[in-house]
N, C-alpha and C positions, 0 to 999 in steps of 0.2 A: 613564501606563503604557499600552503598546500591548497590545491583546487579541490574542494569537496565534491564538485559537480562532475569531475572527470570520469567517473564510472557509472553515471546515471543510465547510460544505454545498456550496460551490463545488467543493471538491476531491472530494466525493462525486459531484457531477454529472460531473466529469471521469472518475472511475472508471466511472460508468454509461455514458458515451459510449464508453469503451474496450472495453466488453464486447460479445460477439457476440449479445446479447439486447437487446430493447427496453428503454428507460429505465423504462417502467411495470413491466415484469417484474423489472428490477433492484431498483427501489424496493420492490416487493412482497417480494422475497427478503430484504431487510433490515428488513422489518416496518414500512415507511413508505409513504406515497403521494407522488405527484409534487407534490401541493399543498404539501407541506412544503418544497419547493425552489423556490418561486415567491413573488414579492411580498414582503410583510413577513415571512412565515414563513421566508424564506431567511435572515433576519437573526437568527433564534433559534438557540439551541444545539442540537447534535445529541445525541439521548439515548444513554445508555450501551448500551441494548439494540441499537440500530442499529450502534454500533461493534462490539459483540460479534458481531453477525450478519455484518458485513463481515469481521472476523477469521476467522470460521468458514467462510464461503462463498467468500471471495476471498483465499486465503492468499498470493497473489502480490503483494498490495498492500503497499507500503512503509508500515507502520503509523506509524512515527515521522513521516513526511511527512504522513500523513493527519491526525494530531493537531496537529502544530506548523506544517506548511507548509514545513518545512526538511528538508534532508538531514542524516543523522547519519553522521559519519565517512565511510567509503568505500562505504557501502551505496548501491546503485543504486536510483534511483527509476524504476521501469519506465514510469511515465506520461510522463516528460520525456526519458528517454534512449533511444536506439535499442537494440534488442536486440544483445547481443554476438554477433559472428560468429566462430566458431573454424574454422580450416582443419583439417579432420580427415582430409585425404588421407594415404595411407600414407607420404608423404615426411616427415611429422612425426617427429621423433626422440623417443625415450623421455623425454629431458630436457624437451622442450617439452610433452609430454603431462603429465609430472609437475608442471610449473609451472602448467599449466592446472588440474589437479586441486587443487593447493595453493591457488590463488587461489579456486576455487569453494568449497573447504572453509572458507576464511576468510570468504567472503561468507555462507555458510550460518551460521557461528557468529555473525556480526554480526546476521543476521536473527533468529536465536534469541534473542540478547540483547535486540534491539529488542522482540520479542514479549513477553518476560518483563517488560521495563520497562513496556510498555504495559499488561500485565495488572495489574501492581502499581498503576500510575497509575489504572486504571479500577476497582480494587478487586475484580478477578476472581480474585485469588490470595491 
């Protein structure tokens, strides 16, 4: 059986590298030190308090990806995909804007569902 959680700390390091703060400051913000992400310590599980701190302090993180390393449905993984660029010039029709809004609402619902699933998985709810 493959352990899906074995690389969670590597994903946390990816998140740290994507932030506009130092890794040390990021690790401190999730209640850990950089030592937890080096050597043999990197192979140990991530504690639930750190996951809860990531959820709280970095809501843009795809939580399903953080936990499993996989994308869920059509949810975007902001760490691996470039940000979506929308042409918002006045030439966009109302229908185009409505489609963009509809798509964004769908993504928000997917993220809310992911968040609730992860809260249940972590025993936070």
